[in-house]
N, CA, C and O atoms as a CHARMM CRD file, in Angstrom:
* protein
*
  396
    1    1 UNK  N     73.08500  97.68300 120.12800 PROA 1      0.00000
    2    1 UNK  CA    72.70400  98.97800 120.38400 PROA 1      0.00000
    3    1 UNK  C     73.83600 100.07900 120.17100 PROA 1      0.00000
    4    1 UNK  O     74.89800  99.94100 120.77800 PROA 1      0.00000
    5    2 UNK  N     73.66300 101.03600 119.42800 PROA 2      0.00000
    6    2 UNK  CA    74.61300 101.96200 119.12100 PROA 2      0.00000
    7    2 UNK  C     74.81200 103.00500 120.16800 PROA 2      0.00000
    8    2 UNK  O     73.95100 103.35000 120.97800 PROA 2      0.00000
    9    3 UNK  N     76.02100 103.47500 120.08100 PROA 3      0.00000
   10    3 UNK  CA    76.45900 104.64200 120.98800 PROA 3      0.00000
   11    3 UNK  C     77.04300 105.80700 120.35600 PROA 3      0.00000
   12    3 UNK  O     77.79300 105.60100 119.40100 PROA 3      0.00000
   13    4 UNK  N     76.82400 107.00900 120.73300 PROA 4      0.00000
   14    4 UNK  CA    77.38300 108.17700 120.24700 PROA 4      0.00000
   15    4 UNK  C     78.08800 109.15700 121.09900 PROA 4      0.00000
   16    4 UNK  O     77.60800 109.58900 122.14800 PROA 4      0.00000
   17    5 UNK  N     79.24100 109.49900 120.62400 PROA 5      0.00000
   18    5 UNK  CA    79.87400 110.59800 121.53300 PROA 5      0.00000
   19    5 UNK  C     80.39500 111.80400 120.55100 PROA 5      0.00000
   20    5 UNK  O     80.73000 111.65600 119.37600 PROA 5      0.00000
   21    6 UNK  N     80.38900 112.88300 121.20400 PROA 6      0.00000
   22    6 UNK  CA    80.89300 113.99600 120.33700 PROA 6      0.00000
   23    6 UNK  C     81.93800 114.87000 121.05000 PROA 6      0.00000
   24    6 UNK  O     82.03800 114.80900 122.27500 PROA 6      0.00000
   25    7 UNK  N     82.71200 115.67600 120.32200 PROA 7      0.00000
   26    7 UNK  CA    83.64200 116.51600 120.91400 PROA 7      0.00000
   27    7 UNK  C     84.30600 117.53400 120.08400 PROA 7      0.00000
   28    7 UNK  O     83.89000 117.58300 118.92600 PROA 7      0.00000
   29    8 UNK  N     85.14500 118.27400 120.37100 PROA 8      0.00000
   30    8 UNK  CA    85.94100 119.19400 119.50500 PROA 8      0.00000
   31    8 UNK  C     87.49200 119.37300 120.08000 PROA 8      0.00000
   32    8 UNK  O     87.84900 119.29500 121.25600 PROA 8      0.00000
   33    9 UNK  N     88.21800 119.60700 119.03600 PROA 9      0.00000
   34    9 UNK  CA    89.69900 119.79700 119.47800 PROA 9      0.00000
   35    9 UNK  C     90.35300 120.91000 118.70800 PROA 9      0.00000
   36    9 UNK  O     90.01900 121.14700 117.54700 PROA 9      0.00000
   37   10 UNK  N     91.28400 121.60000 119.34100 PROA 10     0.00000
   38   10 UNK  CA    91.79800 122.81000 118.59100 PROA 10     0.00000
   39   10 UNK  C     93.11000 122.15500 118.10300 PROA 10     0.00000
   40   10 UNK  O     93.86200 121.57400 118.88600 PROA 10     0.00000
   41   11 UNK  N     93.36200 122.27300 116.75400 PROA 11     0.00000
   42   11 UNK  CA    94.50700 121.79300 116.12100 PROA 11     0.00000
   43   11 UNK  C     95.32200 122.93600 115.30900 PROA 11     0.00000
   44   11 UNK  O     94.89300 123.84300 114.59600 PROA 11     0.00000
   45   12 UNK  N     96.45500 122.62800 115.61500 PROA 12     0.00000
   46   12 UNK  CA    97.51100 123.53400 114.70500 PROA 12     0.00000
   47   12 UNK  C     98.47800 122.63700 113.98400 PROA 12     0.00000
   48   12 UNK  O     98.90300 121.64200 114.57100 PROA 12     0.00000
   49   13 UNK  N     98.82800 122.88900 112.85200 PROA 13     0.00000
   50   13 UNK  CA    99.76600 122.10300 112.01800 PROA 13     0.00000
   51   13 UNK  C    101.01800 122.88600 111.92200 PROA 13     0.00000
   52   13 UNK  O    101.03800 123.77100 111.06600 PROA 13     0.00000
   53   14 UNK  N    102.09100 122.70200 112.67600 PROA 14     0.00000
   54   14 UNK  CA   103.27300 123.30800 112.75300 PROA 14     0.00000
   55   14 UNK  C    104.38600 122.47600 111.91800 PROA 14     0.00000
   56   14 UNK  O    105.53400 122.91600 111.84700 PROA 14     0.00000
   57   15 UNK  N    104.06600 121.42500 111.37400 PROA 15     0.00000
   58   15 UNK  CA   104.88300 120.53100 110.61300 PROA 15     0.00000
   59   15 UNK  C    104.61800 120.45800 109.16300 PROA 15     0.00000
   60   15 UNK  O    103.47000 120.66500 108.76900 PROA 15     0.00000
   61   16 UNK  N    105.55300 120.18600 108.33500 PROA 16     0.00000
   62   16 UNK  CA   105.04500 119.98100 106.90400 PROA 16     0.00000
   63   16 UNK  C    104.24100 118.77000 106.79100 PROA 16     0.00000
   64   16 UNK  O    104.07500 118.04800 107.77400 PROA 16     0.00000
   65   17 UNK  N    103.71900 118.49600 105.62600 PROA 17     0.00000
   66   17 UNK  CA   102.89200 117.40800 105.24200 PROA 17     0.00000
   67   17 UNK  C    103.59100 116.16100 105.61400 PROA 17     0.00000
   68   17 UNK  O    104.79900 116.03600 105.41400 PROA 17     0.00000
   69   18 UNK  N    102.80200 115.15000 106.19800 PROA 18     0.00000
   70   18 UNK  CA   103.44600 113.76800 106.52800 PROA 18     0.00000
   71   18 UNK  C    103.37600 113.00400 105.23200 PROA 18     0.00000
   72   18 UNK  O    102.28200 112.90900 104.67600 PROA 18     0.00000
   73   19 UNK  N    104.52300 112.41300 104.66500 PROA 19     0.00000
   74   19 UNK  CA   104.37900 111.78800 103.43700 PROA 19     0.00000
   75   19 UNK  C    104.60100 110.34600 103.39800 PROA 19     0.00000
   76   19 UNK  O    104.45000 109.69500 102.36400 PROA 19     0.00000
   77   20 UNK  N    104.98500 109.79900 104.60400 PROA 20     0.00000
   78   20 UNK  CA   105.23000 108.62300 104.86400 PROA 20     0.00000
   79   20 UNK  C    104.09100 107.80500 105.79900 PROA 20     0.00000
   80   20 UNK  O    104.00300 108.14200 106.98000 PROA 20     0.00000
   81   21 UNK  N    103.35400 106.90400 105.36900 PROA 21     0.00000
   82   21 UNK  CA   102.43000 106.11200 106.20600 PROA 21     0.00000
   83   21 UNK  C    103.16500 105.58900 107.51600 PROA 21     0.00000
   84   21 UNK  O    104.28900 105.09500 107.60500 PROA 21     0.00000
   85   22 UNK  N    102.20000 105.83900 108.53000 PROA 22     0.00000
   86   22 UNK  CA   102.55900 105.31600 109.89600 PROA 22     0.00000
   87   22 UNK  C    103.40100 106.21600 110.87300 PROA 22     0.00000
   88   22 UNK  O    103.68000 105.88600 112.02600 PROA 22     0.00000
   89   23 UNK  N    103.80400 107.49600 110.21900 PROA 23     0.00000
   90   23 UNK  CA   104.42300 108.40200 110.99300 PROA 23     0.00000
   91   23 UNK  C    103.41700 109.24900 111.84500 PROA 23     0.00000
   92   23 UNK  O    102.79200 110.15800 111.29800 PROA 23     0.00000
   93   24 UNK  N    103.26000 108.98400 113.09700 PROA 24     0.00000
   94   24 UNK  CA   102.23200 109.56800 113.83500 PROA 24     0.00000
   95   24 UNK  C    102.84700 110.51600 114.90600 PROA 24     0.00000
   96   24 UNK  O    102.07700 110.94000 115.76900 PROA 24     0.00000
   97   25 UNK  N    104.07000 110.86900 114.93900 PROA 25     0.00000
   98   25 UNK  CA   104.59700 111.63900 116.02400 PROA 25     0.00000
   99   25 UNK  C    104.07900 113.04600 116.04000 PROA 25     0.00000
  100   25 UNK  O    104.23000 113.72900 117.05300 PROA 25     0.00000
  101   26 UNK  N    103.41100 113.57100 114.85800 PROA 26     0.00000
  102   26 UNK  CA   102.88900 114.95600 114.89400 PROA 26     0.00000
  103   26 UNK  C    101.37700 114.98400 115.09000 PROA 26     0.00000
  104   26 UNK  O    100.72700 116.02700 115.01700 PROA 26     0.00000
  105   27 UNK  N    100.79900 113.66800 115.36600 PROA 27     0.00000
  106   27 UNK  CA    99.35500 113.52000 115.65100 PROA 27     0.00000
  107   27 UNK  C     99.10400 113.96400 117.15900 PROA 27     0.00000
  108   27 UNK  O     99.97900 113.99500 118.02500 PROA 27     0.00000
  109   28 UNK  N     97.77300 114.29800 117.32900 PROA 28     0.00000
  110   28 UNK  CA    97.24100 114.68000 118.64800 PROA 28     0.00000
  111   28 UNK  C     96.30800 113.44200 119.20200 PROA 28     0.00000
  112   28 UNK  O     95.44200 112.97900 118.45900 PROA 28     0.00000
  113   29 UNK  N     96.48900 112.96700 120.40600 PROA 29     0.00000
  114   29 UNK  CA    95.69000 111.92200 120.79000 PROA 29     0.00000
  115   29 UNK  C     94.33400 112.67100 121.38300 PROA 29     0.00000
  116   29 UNK  O     94.41900 113.70900 122.03900 PROA 29     0.00000
  117   30 UNK  N     93.12000 112.04900 121.08600 PROA 30     0.00000
  118   30 UNK  CA    91.84800 112.35000 121.57700 PROA 30     0.00000
  119   30 UNK  C     91.37300 111.13400 122.25700 PROA 30     0.00000
  120   30 UNK  O     91.24100 110.05900 121.67100 PROA 30     0.00000
  121   31 UNK  N     91.09300 111.34100 123.63200 PROA 31     0.00000
  122   31 UNK  CA    90.39800 110.22600 124.35700 PROA 31     0.00000
  123   31 UNK  C     88.94200 110.46700 124.38300 PROA 31     0.00000
  124   31 UNK  O     88.48800 111.60700 124.47700 PROA 31     0.00000
  125   32 UNK  N     88.16300 109.35900 124.29600 PROA 32     0.00000
  126   32 UNK  CA    86.68800 109.61300 124.25000 PROA 32     0.00000
  127   32 UNK  C     86.33300 109.90200 125.78900 PROA 32     0.00000
  128   32 UNK  O     87.11300 109.49600 126.65000 PROA 32     0.00000
  129   33 UNK  N     85.28500 110.52900 126.11100 PROA 33     0.00000
  130   33 UNK  CA    84.87500 110.84400 127.42100 PROA 33     0.00000
  131   33 UNK  C     84.40700 109.60500 128.15900 PROA 33     0.00000
  132   33 UNK  O     84.44600 109.60100 129.39000 PROA 33     0.00000
  133   34 UNK  N     83.97100 108.56400 127.49200 PROA 34     0.00000
  134   34 UNK  CA    83.77400 107.28900 128.10200 PROA 34     0.00000
  135   34 UNK  C     84.08700 106.20700 126.95000 PROA 34     0.00000
  136   34 UNK  O     83.64700 106.27300 125.80200 PROA 34     0.00000
  137   35 UNK  N     84.93200 105.19200 127.46800 PROA 35     0.00000
  138   35 UNK  CA    85.41500 104.07600 126.39600 PROA 35     0.00000
  139   35 UNK  C     84.09700 103.46700 125.72900 PROA 35     0.00000
  140   35 UNK  O     83.11500 103.28600 126.44900 PROA 35     0.00000
  141   36 UNK  N     84.05500 103.18500 124.53500 PROA 36     0.00000
  142   36 UNK  CA    83.06900 102.25200 123.88000 PROA 36     0.00000
  143   36 UNK  C     83.21500 100.95400 124.35700 PROA 36     0.00000
  144   36 UNK  O     84.34900 100.68300 124.75000 PROA 36     0.00000
  145   37 UNK  N     82.29100  99.99200 124.43500 PROA 37     0.00000
  146   37 UNK  CA    82.38000  98.63200 124.82200 PROA 37     0.00000
  147   37 UNK  C     83.40600  97.87500 124.08500 PROA 37     0.00000
  148   37 UNK  O     83.56200  98.09100 122.88300 PROA 37     0.00000
  149   38 UNK  N     84.12500  96.99500 124.71800 PROA 38     0.00000
  150   38 UNK  CA    85.20400  96.22400 124.15300 PROA 38     0.00000
  151   38 UNK  C     84.54400  95.45200 122.87500 PROA 38     0.00000
  152   38 UNK  O     83.42800  94.93600 122.81800 PROA 38     0.00000
  153   39 UNK  N     85.44500  95.51300 121.97300 PROA 39     0.00000
  154   39 UNK  CA    84.93600  94.79000 120.46000 PROA 39     0.00000
  155   39 UNK  C     84.04400  95.72500 119.73800 PROA 39     0.00000
  156   39 UNK  O     83.39500  95.26500 118.79800 PROA 39     0.00000
  157   40 UNK  N     83.94100  96.78700 120.00200 PROA 40     0.00000
  158   40 UNK  CA    83.01900  97.81400 119.23500 PROA 40     0.00000
  159   40 UNK  C     83.75500  98.25500 117.94000 PROA 40     0.00000
  160   40 UNK  O     84.96500  98.47500 117.91100 PROA 40     0.00000
  161   41 UNK  N     82.94500  98.36200 116.89700 PROA 41     0.00000
  162   41 UNK  CA    83.37700  98.92100 115.65000 PROA 41     0.00000
  163   41 UNK  C     83.12000 100.41400 115.58000 PROA 41     0.00000
  164   41 UNK  O     82.03700 100.84800 115.18800 PROA 41     0.00000
  165   42 UNK  N     84.11700 101.20000 115.96100 PROA 42     0.00000
  166   42 UNK  CA    84.00700 102.70300 116.23900 PROA 42     0.00000
  167   42 UNK  C     84.28800 103.41500 114.95300 PROA 42     0.00000
  168   42 UNK  O     85.33800 103.16000 114.36400 PROA 42     0.00000
  169   43 UNK  N     83.48400 104.24300 114.48900 PROA 43     0.00000
  170   43 UNK  CA    83.59100 105.24200 113.28700 PROA 43     0.00000
  171   43 UNK  C     83.73000 106.55800 114.00800 PROA 43     0.00000
  172   43 UNK  O     83.07000 106.85300 115.00500 PROA 43     0.00000
  173   44 UNK  N     84.67300 107.36300 113.41200 PROA 44     0.00000
  174   44 UNK  CA    84.96400 108.72600 113.82300 PROA 44     0.00000
  175   44 UNK  C     84.93900 109.53500 112.40900 PROA 44     0.00000
  176   44 UNK  O     85.64300 109.25400 111.43900 PROA 44     0.00000
  177   45 UNK  N     83.97600 110.61200 112.48400 PROA 45     0.00000
  178   45 UNK  CA    83.88000 111.47800 111.35300 PROA 45     0.00000
  179   45 UNK  C     84.28900 112.81600 111.96700 PROA 45     0.00000
  180   45 UNK  O     83.99300 113.01700 113.14500 PROA 45     0.00000
  181   46 UNK  N     85.01000 113.83800 111.20300 PROA 46     0.00000
  182   46 UNK  CA    85.37600 115.15800 111.66500 PROA 46     0.00000
  183   46 UNK  C     84.85100 115.95000 110.62200 PROA 46     0.00000
  184   46 UNK  O     84.49500 115.60800 109.49400 PROA 46     0.00000
  185   47 UNK  N     84.85600 117.30900 111.28700 PROA 47     0.00000
  186   47 UNK  CA    84.48000 118.66000 110.39300 PROA 47     0.00000
  187   47 UNK  C     85.29600 119.71500 110.88300 PROA 47     0.00000
  188   47 UNK  O     85.30800 119.98700 112.08400 PROA 47     0.00000
  189   48 UNK  N     86.02100 120.36700 109.99600 PROA 48     0.00000
  190   48 UNK  CA    86.70800 121.65100 110.40400 PROA 48     0.00000
  191   48 UNK  C     85.62600 122.67200 110.56000 PROA 48     0.00000
  192   48 UNK  O     84.88000 122.91100 109.61000 PROA 48     0.00000
  193   49 UNK  N     85.49800 123.29600 111.72300 PROA 49     0.00000
  194   49 UNK  CA    84.30800 124.11100 112.04800 PROA 49     0.00000
  195   49 UNK  C     84.75200 125.67300 112.04700 PROA 49     0.00000
  196   49 UNK  O     83.90600 126.49900 112.39000 PROA 49     0.00000
  197   50 UNK  N     85.86700 126.04500 111.72500 PROA 50     0.00000
  198   50 UNK  CA    86.35900 127.44800 111.68400 PROA 50     0.00000
  199   50 UNK  C     87.03400 127.63300 110.26900 PROA 50     0.00000
  200   50 UNK  O     87.13100 126.71400 109.45600 PROA 50     0.00000
  201   51 UNK  N     87.49200 128.92300 110.05900 PROA 51     0.00000
  202   51 UNK  CA    88.10200 129.16300 108.67600 PROA 51     0.00000
  203   51 UNK  C     89.11400 130.36700 109.02100 PROA 51     0.00000
  204   51 UNK  O     88.90800 131.53600 108.69400 PROA 51     0.00000
  205   52 UNK  N     90.22100 129.91300 109.71900 PROA 52     0.00000
  206   52 UNK  CA    91.17100 130.84100 110.14000 PROA 52     0.00000
  207   52 UNK  C     92.37700 131.01100 109.17800 PROA 52     0.00000
  208   52 UNK  O     93.04700 132.04000 109.26800 PROA 52     0.00000
  209   53 UNK  N     92.66000 130.15700 108.35400 PROA 53     0.00000
  210   53 UNK  CA    93.72400 130.22700 107.47900 PROA 53     0.00000
  211   53 UNK  C     93.21500 130.35800 106.06000 PROA 53     0.00000
  212   53 UNK  O     92.10500 129.92900 105.74600 PROA 53     0.00000
  213   54 UNK  N     94.05900 130.97600 105.17400 PROA 54     0.00000
  214   54 UNK  CA    93.69100 131.20300 103.79200 PROA 54     0.00000
  215   54 UNK  C     93.56200 129.94000 102.91200 PROA 54     0.00000
  216   54 UNK  O     92.89700 129.92300 101.87600 PROA 54     0.00000
  217   55 UNK  N     94.24100 128.89200 103.39700 PROA 55     0.00000
  218   55 UNK  CA    94.29400 127.62700 102.58100 PROA 55     0.00000
  219   55 UNK  C     93.41400 126.45400 103.11900 PROA 55     0.00000
  220   55 UNK  O     92.98400 126.53100 104.26900 PROA 55     0.00000
  221   56 UNK  N     93.17800 125.56600 102.47900 PROA 56     0.00000
  222   56 UNK  CA    92.26100 124.48100 102.89800 PROA 56     0.00000
  223   56 UNK  C     92.96400 123.51100 103.74400 PROA 56     0.00000
  224   56 UNK  O     93.92900 122.87200 103.32500 PROA 56     0.00000
  225   57 UNK  N     92.44500 123.38100 105.04800 PROA 57     0.00000
  226   57 UNK  CA    93.10900 122.23100 106.01300 PROA 57     0.00000
  227   57 UNK  C     92.55800 120.98900 105.53400 PROA 57     0.00000
  228   57 UNK  O     91.46600 120.85100 104.98400 PROA 57     0.00000
  229   58 UNK  N     93.44700 120.05800 105.80200 PROA 58     0.00000
  230   58 UNK  CA    93.08000 118.59000 105.67100 PROA 58     0.00000
  231   58 UNK  C     93.15200 117.95100 107.05400 PROA 58     0.00000
  232   58 UNK  O     93.81100 118.46100 107.96100 PROA 58     0.00000
  233   59 UNK  N     92.46100 116.83000 107.19200 PROA 59     0.00000
  234   59 UNK  CA    92.35800 116.19400 108.52800 PROA 59     0.00000
  235   59 UNK  C     92.72600 114.78000 108.27800 PROA 59     0.00000
  236   59 UNK  O     92.35100 114.25300 107.23000 PROA 59     0.00000
  237   60 UNK  N     93.45200 114.09400 109.17600 PROA 60     0.00000
  238   60 UNK  CA    93.83500 112.78900 109.01500 PROA 60     0.00000
  239   60 UNK  C     93.42200 112.01900 110.30400 PROA 60     0.00000
  240   60 UNK  O     93.49200 112.67600 111.34300 PROA 60     0.00000
  241   61 UNK  N     93.03200 110.82000 110.39100 PROA 61     0.00000
  242   61 UNK  CA    92.76700 109.95400 111.47900 PROA 61     0.00000
  243   61 UNK  C     93.76000 108.83400 111.62500 PROA 61     0.00000
  244   61 UNK  O     94.27800 108.45900 110.57300 PROA 61     0.00000
  245   62 UNK  N     94.13800 108.20200 112.79300 PROA 62     0.00000
  246   62 UNK  CA    94.85400 107.14000 112.71700 PROA 62     0.00000
  247   62 UNK  C     94.48700 106.41400 114.14300 PROA 62     0.00000
  248   62 UNK  O     94.06800 107.01600 115.13200 PROA 62     0.00000
  249   63 UNK  N     94.73100 104.97200 114.05300 PROA 63     0.00000
  250   63 UNK  CA    94.39900 104.24800 115.39100 PROA 63     0.00000
  251   63 UNK  C     93.14400 104.57300 116.10800 PROA 63     0.00000
  252   63 UNK  O     93.17000 104.90400 117.29300 PROA 63     0.00000
  253   64 UNK  N     91.96300 104.48200 115.37200 PROA 64     0.00000
  254   64 UNK  CA    90.64000 104.61700 115.99000 PROA 64     0.00000
  255   64 UNK  C     90.32500 103.33600 116.81000 PROA 64     0.00000
  256   64 UNK  O     90.30400 102.22500 116.28000 PROA 64     0.00000
  257   65 UNK  N     90.08500 103.54300 118.10900 PROA 65     0.00000
  258   65 UNK  CA    89.82500 102.40900 118.95700 PROA 65     0.00000
  259   65 UNK  C     88.61200 102.55700 119.81700 PROA 65     0.00000
  260   65 UNK  O     87.80800 103.45700 119.57500 PROA 65     0.00000
  261   66 UNK  N     88.44800 101.78100 120.74000 PROA 66     0.00000
  262   66 UNK  CA    87.18700 101.85200 121.81100 PROA 66     0.00000
  263   66 UNK  C     87.51300 103.09100 122.70400 PROA 66     0.00000
  264   66 UNK  O     86.62500 103.67100 123.32900 PROA 66     0.00000
  265   67 UNK  N     88.71700 103.44100 122.73500 PROA 67     0.00000
  266   67 UNK  CA    89.18100 104.56400 123.79200 PROA 67     0.00000
  267   67 UNK  C     89.40400 105.92100 123.20000 PROA 67     0.00000
  268   67 UNK  O     89.37900 106.93200 123.90200 PROA 67     0.00000
  269   68 UNK  N     89.62800 105.94500 121.87500 PROA 68     0.00000
  270   68 UNK  CA    90.01300 107.31000 121.43400 PROA 68     0.00000
  271   68 UNK  C     90.67000 107.13900 119.95600 PROA 68     0.00000
  272   68 UNK  O     90.55100 106.08400 119.33300 PROA 68     0.00000
  273   69 UNK  N     91.29800 108.14800 119.50000 PROA 69     0.00000
  274   69 UNK  CA    92.01900 108.23700 118.21500 PROA 69     0.00000
  275   69 UNK  C     92.99600 109.16600 118.18900 PROA 69     0.00000
  276   69 UNK  O     93.08800 110.05900 119.03200 PROA 69     0.00000
  277   70 UNK  N     93.78700 109.00700 117.21000 PROA 70     0.00000
  278   70 UNK  CA    94.86500 110.05300 116.78700 PROA 70     0.00000
  279   70 UNK  C     94.33000 110.92600 115.64900 PROA 70     0.00000
  280   70 UNK  O     93.64000 110.45500 114.74500 PROA 70     0.00000
  281   71 UNK  N     94.67600 112.22100 115.72700 PROA 71     0.00000
  282   71 UNK  CA    94.21500 113.19000 114.68100 PROA 71     0.00000
  283   71 UNK  C     95.28000 114.18300 114.41900 PROA 71     0.00000
  284   71 UNK  O     96.02300 114.58900 115.31200 PROA 71     0.00000
  285   72 UNK  N     95.35600 114.62100 113.02800 PROA 72     0.00000
  286   72 UNK  CA    96.39900 115.54000 112.55000 PROA 72     0.00000
  287   72 UNK  C     95.71200 116.34000 111.53400 PROA 72     0.00000
  288   72 UNK  O     94.97600 115.82800 110.69100 PROA 72     0.00000
  289   73 UNK  N     95.96400 117.65900 111.61700 PROA 73     0.00000
  290   73 UNK  CA    95.55800 118.60500 110.55500 PROA 73     0.00000
  291   73 UNK  C     96.89400 119.12100 109.80400 PROA 73     0.00000
  292   73 UNK  O     97.96500 119.28400 110.38900 PROA 73     0.00000
  293   74 UNK  N     96.69100 119.34300 108.49500 PROA 74     0.00000
  294   74 UNK  CA    97.83700 120.14000 107.71100 PROA 74     0.00000
  295   74 UNK  C     97.01800 120.61500 106.58100 PROA 74     0.00000
  296   74 UNK  O     95.88900 120.16900 106.37700 PROA 74     0.00000
  297   75 UNK  N     97.64000 121.62100 105.75700 PROA 75     0.00000
  298   75 UNK  CA    97.11200 122.10400 104.65500 PROA 75     0.00000
  299   75 UNK  C     97.27100 121.24700 103.53900 PROA 75     0.00000
  300   75 UNK  O     98.35200 120.70200 103.31300 PROA 75     0.00000
  301   76 UNK  N     96.21600 121.08100 102.78700 PROA 76     0.00000
  302   76 UNK  CA    96.23100 120.23100 101.49600 PROA 76     0.00000
  303   76 UNK  C     97.46200 120.56100 100.62900 PROA 76     0.00000
  304   76 UNK  O     97.86800 121.72000 100.54700 PROA 76     0.00000
  305   77 UNK  N     98.04000 119.55900  99.99700 PROA 77     0.00000
  306   77 UNK  CA    99.14800 119.82600  99.31100 PROA 77     0.00000
  307   77 UNK  C     98.98200 118.86000  97.98000 PROA 77     0.00000
  308   77 UNK  O     98.48800 117.73300  97.95400 PROA 77     0.00000
  309   78 UNK  N     99.46900 119.53100  97.01200 PROA 78     0.00000
  310   78 UNK  CA    99.55400 118.63800  95.72200 PROA 78     0.00000
  311   78 UNK  C     98.46600 118.78600  94.74000 PROA 78     0.00000
  312   78 UNK  O     97.48100 119.42700  95.10700 PROA 78     0.00000
  313   79 UNK  N     98.48600 118.28400  93.52200 PROA 79     0.00000
  314   79 UNK  CA    97.40500 118.58000  92.44900 PROA 79     0.00000
  315   79 UNK  C     97.07700 119.95700  92.22700 PROA 79     0.00000
  316   79 UNK  O     95.90300 120.26600  92.02300 PROA 79     0.00000
  317   80 UNK  N     98.12200 120.94600  92.24700 PROA 80     0.00000
  318   80 UNK  CA    97.70600 122.36900  91.96500 PROA 80     0.00000
  319   80 UNK  C     97.57200 123.12100  93.35400 PROA 80     0.00000
  320   80 UNK  O     97.56100 124.35100  93.37900 PROA 80     0.00000
  321   81 UNK  N     97.48300 122.45200  94.37400 PROA 81     0.00000
  322   81 UNK  CA    97.21300 123.08900  95.70500 PROA 81     0.00000
  323   81 UNK  C     98.63500 123.77100  96.22400 PROA 81     0.00000
  324   81 UNK  O     99.68600 123.13600  96.13700 PROA 81     0.00000
  325   82 UNK  N     98.59400 124.84000  96.66000 PROA 82     0.00000
  326   82 UNK  CA    99.97700 125.48700  97.03000 PROA 82     0.00000
  327   82 UNK  C    100.30900 125.40000  98.42700 PROA 82     0.00000
  328   82 UNK  O    101.40000 125.85700  98.76800 PROA 82     0.00000
  329   83 UNK  N     99.54200 124.88400  99.30600 PROA 83     0.00000
  330   83 UNK  CA    99.78200 124.91800 100.72300 PROA 83     0.00000
  331   83 UNK  C    101.07000 124.18500 100.98700 PROA 83     0.00000
  332   83 UNK  O    101.50600 123.42400 100.12300 PROA 83     0.00000
  333   84 UNK  N    101.72200 124.36900 102.15200 PROA 84     0.00000
  334   84 UNK  CA   103.01400 123.92900 102.41500 PROA 84     0.00000
  335   84 UNK  C    102.80000 122.75600 103.68800 PROA 84     0.00000
  336   84 UNK  O    103.77200 122.19800 104.19600 PROA 84     0.00000
  337   85 UNK  N    101.60300 122.52100 104.04600 PROA 85     0.00000
  338   85 UNK  CA   101.34700 121.67200 105.14900 PROA 85     0.00000
  339   85 UNK  C    101.18500 122.28400 106.45400 PROA 85     0.00000
  340   85 UNK  O    100.59000 121.69000 107.35300 PROA 85     0.00000
  341   86 UNK  N    101.73100 123.55400 106.61800 PROA 86     0.00000
  342   86 UNK  CA   101.64000 124.27500 107.84300 PROA 86     0.00000
  343   86 UNK  C    100.33200 124.91200 107.80300 PROA 86     0.00000
  344   86 UNK  O     99.86600 125.34100 106.74700 PROA 86     0.00000
  345   87 UNK  N     99.63700 124.99800 109.07600 PROA 87     0.00000
  346   87 UNK  CA    98.28100 125.69600 109.07800 PROA 87     0.00000
  347   87 UNK  C     98.06200 126.09000 110.55300 PROA 87     0.00000
  348   87 UNK  O     98.37400 125.45300 111.55900 PROA 87     0.00000
  349   88 UNK  N     97.45600 127.27900 110.45100 PROA 88     0.00000
  350   88 UNK  CA    97.10900 127.96800 111.79200 PROA 88     0.00000
  351   88 UNK  C     95.94800 127.25200 112.51800 PROA 88     0.00000
  352   88 UNK  O     95.29600 126.38400 111.93800 PROA 88     0.00000
  353   89 UNK  N     95.68000 127.64400 113.86600 PROA 89     0.00000
  354   89 UNK  CA    94.74200 126.74300 114.53600 PROA 89     0.00000
  355   89 UNK  C     93.42700 126.92200 114.11100 PROA 89     0.00000
  356   89 UNK  O     92.92500 128.01100 113.83100 PROA 89     0.00000
  357   90 UNK  N     92.81800 125.71800 114.06200 PROA 90     0.00000
  358   90 UNK  CA    91.30800 125.49400 113.65800 PROA 90     0.00000
  359   90 UNK  C     90.66300 124.68100 114.69800 PROA 90     0.00000
  360   90 UNK  O     91.30600 123.89800 115.39700 PROA 90     0.00000
  361   91 UNK  N     89.39300 124.86400 114.80400 PROA 91     0.00000
  362   91 UNK  CA    88.57000 123.89100 115.75200 PROA 91     0.00000
  363   91 UNK  C     88.04800 122.86000 114.82200 PROA 91     0.00000
  364   91 UNK  O     87.42900 123.11300 113.78900 PROA 91     0.00000
  365   92 UNK  N     88.35800 121.62100 115.28900 PROA 92     0.00000
  366   92 UNK  CA    87.76400 120.41500 114.51900 PROA 92     0.00000
  367   92 UNK  C     86.68500 119.65400 115.45200 PROA 92     0.00000
  368   92 UNK  O     86.95200 119.23000 116.57700 PROA 92     0.00000
  369   93 UNK  N     85.56500 119.55500 114.88900 PROA 93     0.00000
  370   93 UNK  CA    84.55200 118.78100 115.62000 PROA 93     0.00000
  371   93 UNK  C     84.66100 117.24400 115.33400 PROA 93     0.00000
  372   93 UNK  O     85.22000 116.85100 114.31000 PROA 93     0.00000
  373   94 UNK  N     84.23100 116.55400 116.06300 PROA 94     0.00000
  374   94 UNK  CA    84.23900 115.10400 115.80300 PROA 94     0.00000
  375   94 UNK  C     83.06000 114.38900 116.44100 PROA 94     0.00000
  376   94 UNK  O     82.59900 114.76500 117.51900 PROA 94     0.00000
  377   95 UNK  N     82.56400 113.32500 115.74400 PROA 95     0.00000
  378   95 UNK  CA    81.50600 112.50500 116.14200 PROA 95     0.00000
  379   95 UNK  C     82.10300 111.09200 116.03600 PROA 95     0.00000
  380   95 UNK  O     82.70500 110.73200 115.02400 PROA 95     0.00000
  381   96 UNK  N     81.92200 110.30200 117.10400 PROA 96     0.00000
  382   96 UNK  CA    82.20700 108.87800 117.22800 PROA 96     0.00000
  383   96 UNK  C     81.09100 108.10800 117.46400 PROA 96     0.00000
  384   96 UNK  O     80.33900 108.45000 118.37700 PROA 96     0.00000
  385   97 UNK  N     80.82500 107.03900 116.74600 PROA 97     0.00000
  386   97 UNK  CA    79.78000 106.07900 116.98400 PROA 97     0.00000
  387   97 UNK  C     80.05100 104.63400 116.76100 PROA 97     0.00000
  388   97 UNK  O     81.12200 104.29400 116.25900 PROA 97     0.00000
  389   98 UNK  N     79.17000 103.78300 117.09300 PROA 98     0.00000
  390   98 UNK  CA    79.39300 102.37900 116.88400 PROA 98     0.00000
  391   98 UNK  C     78.48300 101.86400 115.79800 PROA 98     0.00000
  392   98 UNK  O     77.41100 102.43600 115.59600 PROA 98     0.00000
  393   99 UNK  N     78.81000 100.92400 115.15900 PROA 99     0.00000
  394   99 UNK  CA    77.97400 100.36300 114.07300 PROA 99     0.00000
  395   99 UNK  C     77.89400  98.87600 114.18400 PROA 99     0.00000
  396   99 UNK  O     77.24000  98.23000 113.36600 PROA 99     0.00000
């Protein structure tokens, strides 16, 4: 039996781009309204729902579990993109479900 939960979070990126894997001190913790059953394979999908800054925001997730996840936003950087990683507040919607 699959289970679905949704929500949104206001995110601001006040720090430059994280360039080293595992550095999560600039991430925001999101707890699900109700935990998924133990042992569930939880998938989280995100969508930036606002357009408040002139550059494209990127979203990163980490430590998705039955109880929540870590999320971070920053401007995309590299491959000709001129963002510096810092980005204004945006609303990010999320959907979490089990498979």
